[in-house]
ZAMARGU-4260 file (C-alpha; in steps of 0.2 Angstrom, whole numbers, plus 5000, padded with zeros to 4 digits):
<rodrens>
0) 4208/5320/5708 | 4224/5326/5702 | 4241/5318/5707 | 4248/5334/5710 | 4247/5346/5724
5) 4243/5362/5712 | 4241/5373/5726 | 4261/5374/5725 | 4267/5383/5709 | 4284/5379/5701
10) 4296/5392/5696 | 4309/5388/5682 | 4325/5399/5681 | 4337/5400/5668 | 4351/5412/5668
15) 4356/5408/5650 | 4350/5419/5637 | 4346/5407/5624 | 4330/5408/5614 | 4330/5391/5608
20) 4331/5383/5623 | 4316/5370/5621 | 4319/5361/5638 | 4311/5377/5645 | 4295/5376/5636
25) 4295/5357/5640 | 4295/5360/5658 | 4282/5373/5656 | 4270/5360/5647 | 4274/5346/5658
30) 4269/5356/5674 | 4256/5367/5665 | 4247/5351/5659 | 4246/5345/5675 | 4237/5359/5683
35) 4253/5368/5692 | 4255/5387/5689 | 4272/5388/5681 | 4281/5404/5683 | 4297/5407/5672
40) 4311/5419/5678 | 4321/5419/5660 | 4325/5431/5646 | 4311/5426/5636 | 4308/5442/5626
45) 4313/5434/5609 | 4309/5416/5613 | 4294/5406/5608 | 4292/5400/5626 | 4283/5417/5631
50) 4269/5412/5620 | 4265/5396/5628 | 4247/5395/5635 | 4254/5386/5650 | 4265/5400/5657
55) 4256/5408/5672 | 4269/5423/5673 | 4286/5429/5666 | 4299/5436/5678 | 4314/5447/5673
60) 4330/5436/5675 | 4346/5442/5684 | 4354/5454/5674 | 4371/5449/5663 | 4385/5443/5676
65) 4374/5444/5690 | 4382/5438/5707 | 4374/5427/5718 | 4367/5440/5729 | 4358/5448/5714
70) 4352/5430/5710 | 4345/5428/5726 | 4336/5445/5728 | 4328/5441/5711 | 4322/5424/5716
75) 4316/5430/5734 | 4307/5445/5725 | 4298/5432/5714 | 4293/5421/5730 | 4286/5435/5739
80) 4275/5440/5724 | 4269/5421/5723 | 4265/5421/5743 | 4268/5403/5745 | 4281/5390/5744
85) 4285/5385/5726 | 4296/5372/5718 | 4312/5380/5710 | 4318/5371/5694 | 4334/5378/5688
90) 4336/5374/5669 | 4354/5377/5665 | 4372/5374/5674 | 4373/5390/5679 | 4356/5392/5688
95) 4359/5374/5697 | 4375/5380/5703 | 4368/5397/5709 | 4354/5388/5718 | 4364/5375/5725
100) 4376/5389/5733 | 4360/5398/5739 | 4350/5383/5746 | 4352/5389/5764 | 4346/5408/5759
105) 4330/5400/5747 | 4324/5387/5759 | 4312/5397/5767 | 4303/5402/5750 | 4306/5387/5739
110) 4305/5368/5740 | 4323/5361/5735 | 4331/5344/5735 | 4342/5340/5749 | 4360/5341/5742
115) 4376/5347/5747 | 4378/5366/5741 | 4394/5363/5731 | 4389/5346/5724 | 4381/5354/5708
120) 4396/5366/5705 | 4407/5350/5708 | 4399/5339/5695 | 4397/5353/5682 | 4415/5356/5681
125) 4424/5347/5669 | 4439/5347/5678 | 4431/5341/5694 | 4422/5328/5685 | 4437/5319/5680
130) 4440/5318/5698 | 4422/5312/5702 | 4425/5297/5689 | 4441/5292/5697 | 4433/5291/5715
135) 4418/5281/5708 | 4428/5270/5696 | 4420/5276/5681 | 4427/5277/5664 | 4431/5295/5659
140) 4442/5301/5644 | 4461/5304/5649 | 4462/5322/5654 | 4476/5335/5655 | 4477/5352/5662
145) 4491/5363/5655 | 4496/5378/5664 | 4507/5386/5649 | 4506/5386/5630 | 4519/5375/5629
150) 4512/5363/5641 | 4495/5365/5629 | 4506/5359/5615 | 4515/5345/5625 | 4496/5338/5631
155) 4490/5338/5613 | 4505/5329/5607 | 4503/5316/5621 | 4484/5313/5620 | 4487/5310/5601
160) 4480/5321/5589 | 4465/5326/5587 | 4461/5330/5605 | 4444/5337/5613 | 4447/5354/5620
165) 4435/5360/5635 | 4433/5374/5646 | 4431/5367/5662 | 4417/5380/5668 | 4408/5383/5651
170) 4394/5393/5660 | 4406/5406/5662 | 4409/5409/5645 | 4405/5427/5638 | 4395/5427/5623
175) 4405/5439/5615 | 4421/5429/5613 | 4415/5418/5601 | 4422/5404/5610 | 4415/5387/5612
180) 4413/5375/5627 | 4419/5361/5616 | 4430/5360/5601 | 4441/5347/5593 | 4459/5352/5591
185) 4469/5346/5577 | 4487/5353/5580 | 4498/5358/5593 | 4498/5376/5587 | 4478/5376/5589
190) 4482/5371/5607 | 4493/5384/5610 | 4482/5398/5603 | 4466/5392/5612 | 4475/5392/5629
195) 4481/5409/5626 | 4463/5414/5627 | 4461/5407/5644 | 4458/5425/5652 | 4444/5427/5641
200) 4436/5410/5644 | 4436/5413/5664 | 4441/5396/5667 | 4454/5383/5663 | 4459/5374/5648
205) 4455/5354/5648 | 4461/5344/5634 | 4455/5325/5634 | 4457/5310/5624 | 4445/5310/5609
210) 4433/5296/5607 | 4427/5295/5591 | 4408/5295/5588 | 4401/5282/5577 | 4383/5272/5577
215) 4376/5267/5594 | 4390/5277/5603 | 4382/5291/5611 | 4370/5288/5624 | 4363/5299/5638
220) 4354/5296/5654 | 4340/5306/5663 | 4333/5304/5679 | 4326/5310/5695 | 4335/5305/5711
225) 4321/5307/5725 | 4323/5310/5743 | 4329/5291/5748 | 4341/5292/5734 | 4333/5281/5722
230) 4334/5284/5703 | 4315/5287/5697 | 4307/5293/5681 | 4319/5296/5666 | 4330/5282/5657
235) 4343/5279/5644 | 4342/5285/5627 | 4352/5285/5611 | 4358/5301/5601 | 4354/5297/5582
240) 4357/5314/5576 | 4366/5329/5584 | 4367/5347/5577 | 4379/5351/5573 | 4381/5335/5564
245) 4392/5321/5575 | 4393/5336/5588 | 4381/5347/5597 | 4365/5344/5605 | 4353/5330/5604
250) 4342/5334/5589 | 4334/5317/5587 | 4334/5304/5601 | 4327/5287/5606 | 4322/5279/5622
255) 4332/5263/5621 | 4335/5250/5634 | 4353/5250/5640 | 4356/5240/5658 | 4375/5246/5658
260) 4371/5263/5656 | 4357/5263/5670 | 4369/5253/5682 | 4383/5267/5680 | 4369/5281/5683
265) 4364/5271/5699 | 4382/5269/5705 | 4388/5287/5701 | 4370/5294/5711 | 4372/5283/5725
270) 4391/5286/5729 | 4388/5305/5728 | 4373/5306/5738 | 4365/5316/5725 | 4347/5322/5725
275) 4337/5329/5711 | 4337/5330/5693 | 4352/5324/5683 | 4357/5323/5664 | 4371/5313/5660
280) 4381/5310/5643 | 4390/5294/5640 | 4401/5290/5624 | 4405/5271/5621 | 4423/5268/5616
285) 4423/5258/5599 | 4438/5250/5604 | 4436/5243/5623 | 4415/5245/5622 | 4415/5254/5638
290) 4404/5268/5641 | 4415/5285/5646 | 4405/5299/5657 | 4408/5315/5646 | 4396/5326/5656
295) 4385/5328/5672 | 4373/5340/5671 | 4363/5345/5687 | 4347/5350/5679 | 4333/5343/5666
300) 4343/5340/5649 | 4334/5349/5636 | 4326/5333/5628 | 4320/5327/5644 | 4302/5325/5639
305) 4307/5309/5627 | 4306/5298/5645 | 4287/5301/5647 | 4282/5285/5654 | 4264/5277/5652
310) 4258/5286/5667 | 4264/5303/5660 | 4279/5304/5673 | 4295/5313/5667 | 4309/5319/5677
315) 4301/5337/5681 | 4285/5330/5686 | 4293/5317/5697 | 4303/5331/5706 | 4287/5341/5711
320) 4278/5326/5716 | 4291/5320/5726 | 4294/5337/5734 | 4276/5341/5739 | 4276/5323/5746
325) 4265/5315/5734 | 4267/5298/5728 | 4275/5295/5710 | 4265/5283/5699 | 4271/5268/5693
330) 4271/5269/5674 | 4280/5259/5662 | 4295/5263/5651 | 4291/5266/5632 | 4306/5261/5622
335) 4307/5267/5603 | 4300/5283/5608 | 4307/5298/5599 | 4311/5315/5603 | 4314/5328/5588
340) 4319/5345/5589 | 4311/5350/5572 | 4321/5366/5567 | 4337/5355/5568 | 4330/5340/5560
345) 4315/5344/5551 | 4315/5330/5539 | 4315/5317/5553 | 4299/5328/5560 | 4291/5323/5546
350) 4293/5305/5545 | 4282/5292/5555 | 4287/5286/5570 | 4281/5268/5574 | 4287/5270/5593
355) 4279/5287/5597 | 4287/5305/5597 | 4286/5321/5604 | 4292/5337/5595 | 4301/5350/5604
360) 4291/5365/5598 | 4276/5360/5590 | 4260/5354/5600 | 4243/5352/5596 | 4236/5360/5613
365) 4249/5374/5613 | 4251/5381/5595 | 4259/5397/5598 | 4277/5392/5601 | 4278/5382/5586
370) 4273/5396/5576 | 4284/5408/5584 | 4299/5396/5583 | 4296/5394/5565 | 4297/5413/5561
375) 4311/5416/5573 | 4322/5402/5566 | 4319/5408/5549 | 4325/5425/5554 | 4339/5417/5563
380) 4345/5406/5548 | 4345/5421/5537 | 4356/5432/5548 | 4367/5418/5548 | 4368/5416/5529
385) 4369/5436/5527 | 4386/5436/5540 | 4394/5422/5530 | 4393/5432/5514 | 4403/5446/5523
390) 4423/5445/5525 | 4427/5439/5542 | 4436/5448/5555 | 4453/5444/5559 | 4456/5433/5574
395) 4469/5441/5588 | 4479/5428/5597 | 4480/5435/5615 | 4495/5435/5625 | 4498/5419/5636
400) 4489/5420/5653 | 4495/5407/5665 | 4481/5398/5677 | 4484/5390/5693 | 4483/5371/5690
405) 4469/5364/5704 | 4463/5347/5696 | 4466/5332/5705 | 4462/5314/5702 | 4465/5307/5684
410) 4468/5323/5678 | 4486/5325/5672 | 4499/5339/5673 | 4517/5342/5676 | 4520/5343/5657
415) 4534/5355/5658 | 4551/5349/5652 | 4542/5336/5640 | 4557/5332/5627 | 4555/5342/5611
420) 4541/5353/5617 | 4548/5369/5607 | 4548/5357/5592 | 4529/5352/5593 | 4522/5368/5590
425) 4528/5366/5572 | 4520/5349/5568 | 4513/5348/5551 | 4497/5341/5557 | 4482/5350/5548
430) 4474/5364/5558 | 4454/5365/5558 | 4441/5364/5573 | 4424/5357/5574 | 4412/5356/5589
435) 4411/5339/5597 | 4399/5331/5611 | 4385/5341/5615 | 4382/5360/5613 | 4380/5370/5630
440) 4364/5377/5626 | 4358/5360/5628
</rodrens>
């Protein structure tokens, strides 16, 4: 007899239009292998996900810049077609925030964790996260929120160049702007220019103390907080390789015991009263040894399948079992197990893995997505190479657009009048930029 109530389907929602989102495929396979019908509400026209044998049905997603009412309409239409309650699983931050806000509207059609409607938005917002960390006494990099170009230059100088620049609500970034959710700023002039594009970004610019990466410094924690608030499934892991290098998403991760990271996650979940799936990013400070929380993602991380225990439980399966009032099996952790995104780390995918390994795209029982990904990725790389051979367009610096400062807690402000601000913009610090931490497509 199956552990799962296979009468209850699952609906995966992803608003982000990223064809290489391997986390969606991981959720499709995890539940499909358990005998659960999986419906996908996402733009999969150019994605390998659409070829998986475990997809029960694909549904058109909400349109670009869809309102919450538009999202609710799409989800209720899908629910009407299924004609029975389903477990709804947001697969990106924008989806998690929308579902949180629409909880009362969707509750009759979907099974959802009991969570305050504004909590997903609160923890996903980079500015609000600083306040959350202060309230929970969790280490977090020093963060400043400028409200002018002069303040941006002053903040960068005060924090000590280079600094990390983040848009507080990265899910609002329009794809056509070329802006990245996170980047490294190496000069005060760069800080000025980036702030000047705030209107394009759609949210506030944060400048944050830079904690240098290094061996054994980048960690993440995946878990599921059940109906009682207890963390189940998941665990702590190390980011061994990132794409781009020393930056972006986890290309190679390893399940590694870390009681300190687990304790921080448990304390945060308990103090927030959080229920549901979560993905936390930490960076250990090389000077103090403390683990600083960098990101709180209120949904499955793309590499969640790394944490598949000896009973076959992962965070997505834990959610389905818990919301259908089924017991969760007691499995043991599998330290040393690896997860590899083979298009970002092809050589690692070919090496032996003594502790066990799961690939993001290729699977023996579901061959089509891996083959489709190989062809799609080859075309993607060729397009990028052709683009680099062409002359690049001139980037126009937009005029200053002041924003209302709203951050509280440890986020500092009030930089106007700092000595020598007008001189700092001419600092001879080398300019340049690179991605840091994790890409928003994670």
